[in-house]
C-alpha positions as CSV (number, residue, x, y, z in Angstrom):
1,M,20.7,-0.8,-10.1
2,T,17.8,1.1,-8.5
3,R,16.0,-2.1,-7.8
4,I,18.9,-3.7,-6.0
5,L,19.6,-0.6,-3.9
6,S,15.9,-0.4,-3.0
7,A,15.9,-4.0,-1.9
8,V,19.1,-3.6,0.1
9,F,17.8,-0.4,1.7
10,L,14.5,-2.2,2.7
11,V,16.5,-4.9,4.5
12,I,18.7,-2.3,6.2
13,Y,15.6,-0.3,7.2
14,V,13.8,-3.4,8.7
15,V,17.0,-4.4,10.6
16,S,17.4,-0.9,11.9
17,L,13.7,-0.7,12.8
18,I,14.0,-4.0,14.8
19,W,17.1,-2.6,16.5
20,L,15.3,0.6,17.4
21,V,11.9,-0.8,18.4
22,L,13.0,-4.0,20.1
23,F,16.5,-3.3,21.4
24,K,16.1,0.5,21.9
25,L,19.4,1.0,20.0
26,K,21.4,-0.7,22.7
27,L,24.6,-2.5,21.9
28,N,24.7,-4.4,25.2
29,L,21.8,-6.8,24.6
30,P,22.2,-8.9,27.8
31,L,21.7,-5.7,29.8
32,L,18.5,-5.1,28.0
33,F,17.1,-8.5,28.9
34,Q,17.8,-8.0,32.6
35,N,14.8,-5.7,33.0
36,E,12.2,-8.6,33.1
37,Q,9.3,-6.2,33.4
38,R,6.2,-6.9,31.3
39,S,3.7,-4.2,30.5
40,L,0.6,-4.7,28.4
41,N,-1.9,-1.9,27.5
42,L,-4.9,-2.9,25.4
43,I,-6.7,0.4,25.7
44,P,-6.0,2.6,22.6
45,F,-4.4,5.9,23.7
46,G,-5.2,4.9,27.3
47,A,-1.8,5.1,28.8
48,P,0.1,7.9,27.2
49,A,3.4,9.0,28.7
50,I,3.0,11.8,31.2
51,V,5.9,14.2,31.4
52,K,5.7,17.0,34.0
53,G,2.0,16.6,34.4
54,R,1.2,16.8,30.6
55,I,0.5,14.1,28.1
56,N,3.6,13.5,25.9
57,Y,2.4,13.0,22.3
58,G,6.0,12.8,21.1
59,E,6.3,9.1,21.4
60,M,3.1,8.5,19.4
61,I,4.2,11.0,16.7
62,M,7.7,9.3,16.5
63,N,6.1,5.8,16.2
64,C,4.1,7.1,13.3
65,V,7.0,9.0,11.6
66,I,9.4,6.0,12.0
67,F,7.1,3.7,10.0
68,I,6.5,6.1,7.1
69,P,9.6,4.9,5.3
70,F,8.3,1.3,5.7
71,G,5.3,2.2,3.5
72,L,7.5,4.0,1.0
73,L,10.0,1.2,0.7
74,L,7.4,-1.5,0.3
75,C,5.9,0.5,-2.6
76,A,9.3,0.9,-4.2
77,N,10.1,-2.8,-3.9
78,F,6.7,-4.4,-4.5
79,K,5.2,-2.3,-7.3
80,N,2.7,-5.0,-8.4
81,A,1.4,-5.7,-4.9
82,R,-1.9,-4.1,-4.0
83,F,-2.4,-1.6,-1.2
84,L,-4.0,-3.8,1.4
85,P,-1.4,-6.6,1.3
86,K,1.3,-4.0,1.8
87,L,-0.6,-2.5,4.7
88,A,-1.1,-6.0,6.1
89,I,2.7,-6.5,6.1
90,I,3.2,-3.3,8.1
91,F,0.4,-4.3,10.5
92,A,1.8,-7.9,10.9
93,F,5.4,-6.6,11.4
94,S,4.1,-4.2,14.2
95,V,2.1,-7.0,15.8
96,I,5.1,-9.3,15.8
97,V,7.4,-6.6,17.3
98,E,4.8,-5.8,20.1
99,L,4.4,-9.5,20.9
100,L,8.2,-10.0,21.0
101,Q,8.5,-7.1,23.4
102,Y,6.0,-8.8,25.7
103,I,7.4,-12.3,25.4
104,F,11.0,-11.2,26.1
105,A,9.9,-8.4,28.6
106,I,11.9,-5.8,26.7
107,G,9.5,-2.9,26.6
108,A,5.9,-2.0,26.9
109,T,3.5,-3.8,24.7
110,D,0.9,-1.2,23.7
111,I,-2.0,-1.2,21.4
112,T,-1.4,2.5,20.8
113,D,2.0,1.6,19.3
114,L,0.4,-0.9,17.0
115,I,-2.1,1.8,15.8
116,T,0.5,4.5,15.3
117,N,3.0,2.2,13.6
118,T,0.3,1.1,11.2
119,L,-0.8,4.7,10.6
120,G,2.8,5.6,9.8
121,G,3.1,2.8,7.3
122,F,-0.3,3.8,5.8
123,L,0.9,7.3,5.4
124,G,4.0,6.1,3.6
125,L,1.9,4.0,1.2
126,Q,-0.3,7.0,0.5
127,I,2.6,9.4,0.1
128,Y,4.1,7.1,-2.5
129,D,0.8,6.7,-4.4
130,L,0.2,10.5,-4.4
131,S,3.8,11.3,-5.4
132,K,3.6,8.7,-8.3
133,K,1.0,10.9,-9.9
134,Y,3.5,13.7,-10.3
135,I,6.9,11.9,-10.5
136,S,7.8,8.8,-12.4
137,S,8.1,5.8,-10.2
138,E,11.8,5.3,-11.2
139,K,12.7,8.9,-10.2
140,L,10.6,8.6,-7.0
141,D,12.4,5.4,-6.1
142,R,15.8,7.1,-6.6
143,I,14.7,10.0,-4.4
144,I,13.5,7.7,-1.7
145,I,16.8,5.8,-1.8
146,A,18.9,9.0,-1.8
147,I,17.0,10.5,1.2
148,G,17.1,7.1,3.0
149,I,20.8,6.7,2.6
150,L,21.4,10.3,3.7
151,L,19.2,9.8,6.8
152,L,20.8,6.5,7.6
153,L,24.3,8.1,7.4
154,I,23.1,10.9,9.7
155,F,21.7,8.4,12.1
156,L,24.8,6.3,12.2
157,F,27.0,9.4,12.6
158,M,24.8,10.6,15.5
159,R,24.9,7.2,17.1
160,F,28.7,7.1,16.7
161,I,29.0,10.5,18.3
162,F,26.7,9.5,21.2
163,I,28.8,6.4,21.9
164,I,32.1,8.5,21.9
165,L,30.6,11.2,24.2
166,R,29.3,8.6,26.6
């Protein structure tokens, strides 16, 4: 049962991540595609968001944090896979998302996002491996699923409230 829940949650997480990163949690997708503004930054950490004259590190931190569950869920679902192939999946996913943002002109394509997304996935992989030394992988998987479901429900509730209050 844990294995099935873990696989289902990985799919839900990836779909949610695509909705978040590509579609910015919008429900009106045609409106998103009307922007038609391409932005490409190939200088790492070269174009951070400036808010009130200060560098906003929040977006970089959030990109990293949002990808930590990706590493955790890959470990829970692909126990026999080695570290580098799992990291390559995270990197490839991030590259594809950034390219799609550029192709469809639905956001800024930024090398910094690629770096921070991959770093977040790397941290998730490392957290799983370190935790596995102290907790059985079966129990760790159940903890990851329970926390993931709780966070997903909180996110959906907050999104629902946001839509109602709009």
